[in-house]
N, C-alpha and C positions, 0 to 999 in steps of 0.2 A: 505493499501499500503503499510506503512514503519512498519508496522509487516511484512507483507511478507517478505520484505527486512530483515531485524532480524533475519529470520528463513537462510536466506542466508548461503550457505556454504562458506568462505575463504571469511566470509566478514573484510576490515579492519579496525581495531584496531579503526583507527578514527570516521571510524563510527559507530557506537558499541556505541564511549564516547559517541556522539552526539543523537541514538536514547537510552540511560540511562539515559541521559535530555527530555528525551518527554513527553510534558505534561499531556500525551495520555499515562492513565495504562496498556492495550493492547498491544501497545509497549514497553512496558518495560518489562510486563509480555513473548513475547515475546521471551527477550534472557535471558528467565529464562535457558530454556536448555544444552545452552552455553559451552562448555568446556577450551576457547577457550580467555574469555574473561580478557582483561588489569586490571589490577590492577585502573587504576583509573574507567575505566566503573564501575566497580563491587562496589566501591567503592561511584559512583553516585548510584548506585543503592538502596546499606542499604541506602541513604537518602531518596530514598522516603518514602510517606506520609501513602504506601498501607502498614500492619503491614506481608502482608498474600508471599507478593517480597521480605521483607525487615529480613520473617522466613524461604524460600528456598536458600536465597544463605545465611542467619548460616548454615544452614544442609551440603552445598559445603562444598568437600575437597578440603584438601589446601588456606585455604585464607589465605592472605599479614595478620602481623601480624600489620598493622593498619585498618584492616577489622573488627580483633579479637576487636582491640581496639573501636574502633566504636562499635559492640553489647556489647558488655561490660557497655553501658552506653546510651543501647536504651533505649525510656521510653518506651517499654511492657513487662512484666513482665517475658511471656511465650517467649518473644526471649532470653531472660538476663536466662533459667531455663536451658532452649535449652543451649548454650554456655556452662553453667559450665559445660560436660559431654564430648564437647569436646575435644581429648588426645596430640591436637594441644594448647590450651589454659595456658600460661607460669602460676606458678603459684603468680606471681601477681595477675598477673589481677583476679583468684579465689580466691584470699585473699578477694581478696575488692567483688569478688560477696560475700564473704562470710557475709559480715556486710553488706548488698544490706537492706532496706527497710521493705523488700516485706519478708517474712518464707519461701511463695515459693520461688522464689528465690534463700534463704539461704538453704531451704528445699535441691533442684539440686547442689549446692555447693555440697554435704556429698552422692550424687552419684556420682562423680566424679573417678574412677579409679583410680586415685595415688591423693590425695587431698592436702598428706602430712598434718607433723605434726602441725601445727601452726595453719591451717584450719579446724579438728578435734577440736583439745585445742581451739579454739575459738568458733564453735559449738558446740562443747559439754556444754558449759556455755550458750547460750543460752539465752533468757526469753520465748521462743518460747519450748512449750514440741517437739510439732515433726520436728524441729530443731536436736534438741538433739538422738531423738531414732534415726531420722535415720545415724546419730554424731556413738552412741550405737553399728548398725548394723555392721556396715562400717567393712570390715576385716583390713584392714587395722590402725588399731586403736589404737595408742602405749599404753601400756600396766597403763600406768605413770597417765592415764582417768579413767583408772576401778573403781578406789574406791569411782571420785570422779562420778561418775555415778553410782556408785551403792551408792551411798546418793543420788539419783534424789529423791526430791518429788513427782515427776510422776512415778506410779503403769510401767506404758508402758516403760519408759526409762529402769528399773532395770528388769522389764518381758524379753526385750532384750537382754539386760545385761544376763539375769540369764543360758536368752542358751547359750552364745557361746562356746566355748570346749574348750577355751585357757584360761579362768582365773583359777587364785593359789587357792590352797586350802581355805588361810585366806579370801581373798572372794568369796570363793562358797561357803563356812560355814555362815560367813555375808549373803546371799544371801538365807539360808536356812532358815534361821532364823526372816525373813520378815514379818512387821503385813501382807504385799495380800499372800495370799494363791495360790493365782494361782505362786506367785513372787516363795514362796514356794516351790512349787507343781516341776516348771520349772528347778526349779538349784537343784532338787532331794532329796528333805529332805526326 
């Protein structure tokens, strides 16, 4: 009955908020397809113990800033990773996520459309090679980071960098002399 109520058109905001607090996950899930939820109802759904409910809300358009803040601190790394690619994510939250304890989330930060030089700089010096590879592949990578990545100990990072069309002649020459044959080939040696 409560799930059916949650699906009714023209549901008053106060009722939706009460339903977002409902202990039954089926009732909270019934609210997910609504586009008229109040900020309070959205925030309540983001406190749901069910990961799929929080993930669904994280994918919704036009989330209020407090919801994005809450999602940035979500215990589930999948949700934090999905959050990284939202165009409405603030630079401050993206920078915070680029320092996440899990490499999966930090790699997600490198997939942001316009992460900014500070985020890409942080990711370019990450301890995890997969994160550095993602940073090396980003089209907005600032040229001042090319030199650092050209000397990276990970062959994959250098290989990705060698495939960029925006390298200067000096760095291209350095990569053409790389110890790894694939990097040399990619750089056109």
